C-alpha positions in Angstrom: -19.2 14.3 87.0 -17.2 11.1 87.6 -14.1 10.5 85.6 -14.0 7.3 83.5 -11.2 5.1 84.6 -9.1 3.7 81.9 -8.1 0.1 82.0 -4.4 -0.7 81.9 -5.2 -3.5 79.4 -4.8 -1.8 76.0 -4.9 -3.6 72.6 -1.1 -3.5 72.5 -0.8 -5.2 75.9 -3.3 -7.9 74.9 -1.5 -8.6 71.6 1.9 -8.7 73.4 0.6 -11.2 76.0 -1.0 -13.4 73.4 2.2 -13.5 71.2 4.3 -14.2 74.3 2.1 -17.0 75.5 1.7 -18.6 72.1 5.5 -18.4 71.5 6.2 -20.1 74.8 3.6 -22.8 74.2 5.2 -23.6 70.8 8.7 -23.8 72.2 7.5 -26.0 75.1 5.5 -28.3 72.8 8.5 -28.7 70.4 10.9 -29.4 73.3 8.4 -31.9 74.9 7.9 -33.7 71.6 11.6 -34.0 70.9 12.2 -35.3 74.4 9.6 -38.0 73.9 10.6 -39.0 70.4 14.4 -38.7 69.9 14.5 -40.6 66.6 12.7 -38.4 64.2 12.3 -38.5 60.4 13.4 -35.5 58.3 9.8 -34.2 57.9 9.0 -34.3 61.6 12.3 -32.6 62.3 11.4 -29.8 59.9 8.1 -29.4 61.8 9.9 -29.1 65.1 12.3 -26.6 63.6 9.3 -24.6 62.3 7.7 -24.6 65.8 10.9 -23.4 67.3 11.3 -20.6 64.7 7.7 -19.5 65.0 7.9 -19.5 68.8 11.1 -17.5 68.8 9.6 -15.0 66.3 6.5 -14.6 68.4 8.6 -14.0 71.6 10.8 -11.5 69.9 7.8 -9.9 68.4 6.1 -9.5 71.7 9.2 -7.8 73.1 9.3 -5.5 70.0 5.6 -4.6 70.3 6.1 -3.3 73.8 9.0 -1.0 72.9 
């Protein structure tokens, strides 16, 4: 009887990769938007801050998931 090979992609790895990619995308999008539009209104600046915070939380979360 042949043994069933287990894939190295588990649910934890998939969630970790998704969180990391999403966090990096949010950080890049916020940096790109700030570089294009230096004069921002307070509401837009709060949106950028939120994207940076969420991106950082997702990146740190992806590190924590793997531990």
